[in-house]
N, C-alpha and C positions, 0 to 999 in steps of 0.2 A: 425670827432668825436669831436676832440677838436676844428674848426674851430665853431660847432653850442654847444661847455660846456657842451658834454654828456659824456664826457672823464672822469674818477674816477681813480686815482694814488692808488695802495691794498699799506696803511700801510705807515709808516716813516722809516720802513728798508733800506735799498739799494737795488733794483732792479735791477742787475747790466747786461747790455745787450751786443753783440756784432756782429755790424755789417758789411756789406763788399760788396764794390762794384764789382761785378763780373768784371768786364776786371782788376782788380788791382787782385782779387783772381787770375785768370787766367795768371797774368804773374807772379806771387809771385810760385805758380806752378808748370807753364812748366821753369822758376831757375828753381827749386829743382830738375827737372827731367830729365833738360836737364844736373847737377852742375855733378862734378865727381867724382864718387861713393865717394872715398875715405871720402869728405867731408862729404858725409849729409846722409850716411851710419848707422843708428843704433838711428839715433839723432829724436825724437819729433817736431816739428815745427805747431804751431798757425797758423794759414792761413787767414788777413782778419785786420779790423780796431782794434786797443788798445778798449780793451771794456772802457764803460761809465754807470756813473750815467744815469736811464732811466730819472728818476724827470727830476734832469736837463736836459735832452737833450730835453723831452716832454716840459717843464712847457718854455725851451725855445721857441717854436714853439709857444704855449697860447701868448705867452706874445705878439709874434710878429704876428700873428693873431690877437686875440684881448683885446691885453693891463694887461689879466689877470691872476693870478696862475693858475697850476690846484686845480683843489680840491682834497684832502684825506680823503677817507673813511679806517678805522679802520678793518684789515685783519678780527676781529673775526666778523663785522659784514656782510664780504665778503663773509665768512662761511656760513653765517646766512643761508643766500641770495642761496647759493649753496646748501645745506640740503634742502632748500625747493624745490630749481633745479631739486635735483632729485626724 
């Protein structure tokens, strides 16, 4: 979609995404499971890569693929299109 110029980012507000490579995620999970219970009991863990701003991430793809920034569409316009889609 980015390479064809068909990806549009929803508004100027940050859209935060978290991703994870499956092997890394499995390693993290196995480390927690095999850890001593006293170290991990009643703890909260967020697995995966640190959250990132989706626009910055997608825009870097766009710049590398075709040398242009991703187009931003106002959220209001997307909501209106969604109403017509319903």
